[in-house]
N, C-alpha and C positions, 0 to 999 in steps of 0.2 A: 513678405513682402504687399505694399501697397500700392492702389494707381497713384500717376501721379495729379488725378483729380482731386482724391483726399486731401493735396497737399497744395492747392490752388494758393494759398497766402505765402508759403516757403517760397514755393517755386515761381512769383513776382515777384517780393522782394529780393531772389537770385538775380530776376532779370533786370530789375532797378537796381543792383548793386555792380552791373557789368557795366553798366550806364559811367555810375560812378569812379569805374575802377577803383574802391577799395578795397583792395588784395587780405585784409585780415578778416574781415568781412565777406568773401567770396569762398573764404576759405572753411569758414564753422560753416555759413548754411550745405554747402558740398556736404561736408560729412555726416552733417545732420539730416541732409535729404537721402544720404547712401546708403543707413541707417533705414528708411524706410521704405525707397521704391528703386524699383529696378535701372541699374546706372545704366546701362546703353539706353533708358524709355527715355532717361533726363538727357541724352548724348543726342539723341532723334528729338527732343522738344526745341532745342538751343543752337545745335548749333549745324544743320544737315546743308550742305553745299555754298556754307558759310566763305564769304575771303578774308584777308588781309590786306590792305591797301598801304600806301608807302607813307602816311603817316603814323603806321601804327595803330591804327581803325581797324576792327573788328565790322564786317559787313555783313549785314546777315540775308538770310532770304528769308524775310517776313514774320521774322517774331516778331519783332517788335508792331507796337499801338503804328508809330510813325514808319511810313515807306520807308522815308529816309534816313531812319535813325542809322547811328552806330555808337560803338561799346567802347572808350577809348581805355586802350588795357597798353599804347605805348609800346615803347620795345622792352623792358624792364621782364614784360610778360613773355618774351622768347625765355631768356634766362630762367623764370621760374619753369619753365617747361622743361631745361633740361637737367635742375635741380629736382623738382617735384611734378614730372608727368601728369600722376592721376588726380594733380590739383586742379587742372584743366580741362575742363570738357573740350576744348577748343581743339587739343592737339586729337582729337576721333573724329572732327567733321569739316576742316579744313581743307577745302581744294584748290585755291589760288592764293599766290605769295605776290602782291606789287610794291615792288623798290625802286622810285622815282625821282627823279633829283629836284624836283622842282620843291619836294619837302624833304630834303635831306640835308643836312652839315655838311660840310667839308672835309670832318672826321668820322665820318659814319664809318663804323666796321660792320662786316654781313655778321647777323646771330650766327650760330652753329645751329642751334636749336630750332631751326626750322627747316630742316634737310632731316628730321626726326618726325617730320608731320607725315602721319603711315598714307594719308590719301591724298596729300597735295600732287594734283595735276599738272600745276601749272605754272612757273615760276619767274615771273619779271622783274628782271636789275637792269635797267635801263638810265645811261646819262651820268652815275654815279662816281666814272671816272676811277672804277676799279681794274687791277690790272692782274687779281688773282679773284679763287676762289676759295671756299675753306675745303681741307683735304676731305670731311665728310658729305661731298656733294654726293655723292655714290650711294650714300645711305638712303637716297629719295627713291622706295621703292617703287611710288604711284606716276612717278613725273613720266608726263608727256610732253609735254611744251617746254621751252627754255626758251627767253629773251636776254641776248644780254647785251641790245646794240647801242651803240653810243658808248663805249667805254673805251679803254686803254690795255686789251692783251694784247700781249705782243707774239705771245706764243698760246699755243689752243692748249685748252684746261685740258691733259689724259685721263680725271677722273669722269669725266663725261660719256668716256667712251664705253666706262660701266653699266651707263643706263639705258637698260636691253628695249625698255617701255617706249624712246623717244621716238615722236613722230615729229615734230617742230622744233628746228634748232635755227635759232637766229644768231648770228652775230657783226650784224653790218657795222660800218663806220667803228673798226677796232684798228687796231695794227697789225695785224697778223702776215705775217712774211710768210708760212708756210703751213699747209697744214696736213694730220696725219697720215698713215697710208691705213693705219687702223680703224680709221673713221666708216668702212666697210661693215665694220662691226654691227654699224648700228642699222640693223635687218627693217625696223620696223621706220626708220627715217622718210617720210615722204615731202618735208618741203626743209627744203636748206637754204640758208638767207648767208652770203658772205659778202657781200656787197660794200663796196667802199674800205677795202683793205689795200695790203701794199702785196697782191700775189701775185707772182712771177709766172708758177706755174702750177697743177697741178696730182694728182694722184690716178696714175692710168689704168688703177685698176677700179674706179668707183664703176663701171659698166656693173658691180656686184652688188650695188645696190638696190633693188629687185622692186621694193617700194616707193623710187621717189618721183615724185608725181611732177616738183616744181623745186628747180634749182635757178638761183642768182650769181651772178658773178660777176657784173656790171660792176664798173670802177674800179678797177685795179688795174694788174700788170702785167697781164697775161701777154704772151707772144705765140702761144699754142694753144690748141685744145686739143686733148685724147679722143681719136677716131671711132675710141671703144663706147664711150657715151652713147654714140650713135647704137650701141644694141639693148641700150635701155627703150622697154620697148612702152613701161611704165610712165614715163618722162612728155610730159603734153606743155609744159613750158619752160624754157632756156634764154637765160638772159647774160647776154656777152658785151652790153654795149658799153663804151666810153673805156675796151683795154688797148695794148697795141697789138694787136692783131695785123696780119697784112690783108690790103683788100683781095689777093686773092685768095688766102685761105677762108676769107668767109665766102668768096662767090660759092669756092667749092664744097664746102659745109652748107650752104644753101641747096647748090645741086644735088647730092647727098641727100639730101633731108627728103627733101620733092622727089627723087627718085627712089628711095624706101617706101614712101608713099607715109612718113612724117603727119603725123596730127597734131594741133594744138599752136603753139605761140612761141618762134625762134628772133630775136632779138638783138640785134651787132648795134645799128646806132652807130654816132657819131660826133 
């Protein structure tokens, strides 16, 4: 195996080919380079820390000559990942995927291949009107941030509970009427945002979420809050505004928080 610098012409051609999204030539160039250079070195050269945005564009981390450059791979790229994973170096380096309403049509379906990206740490699927996730979402081993805000979920996707590294979960502005007791399995969860749903109660055992720092339950239909939440010493921000909590309960909660020396922010609002 020789160094990348010895084959700079092929590397530059591959870089240009990703801009034009010529899949056939990408296959040929990668096959040629893999015979001559170390595959991991090639991954490092092209895709360290890159991401995919809502338009299906590869957003690089500085390997293009133009800072704002991006390679149009479209969503066909995801299907190719599933069919021939080694064809696309992308699989080895993508850390973030964003699928947002403004760039997607009403018939859009989440490609199953994105959950097979082994280094994907953040997934944003916002405002595209989905009500369910592909069954293989639990195959994303590195996922730490999941944003599903502004969609149409009526039931909490149970597969999320298998994402053991998840630290941030946003399901705000959906149509959830209940949350599973099993959410306490997310031992690393630090931020949980369920604002703007239809919840009338929350599980009583959330005191077991011992990493939870921020909890937003505002704009729901809560009539009570489990006392056990007060035992969460890590909880610094609790938002309960615009619920159906009795004034007496709000006063009681605020008093208990003061007496026990709670720090941070406790917001009820009206």
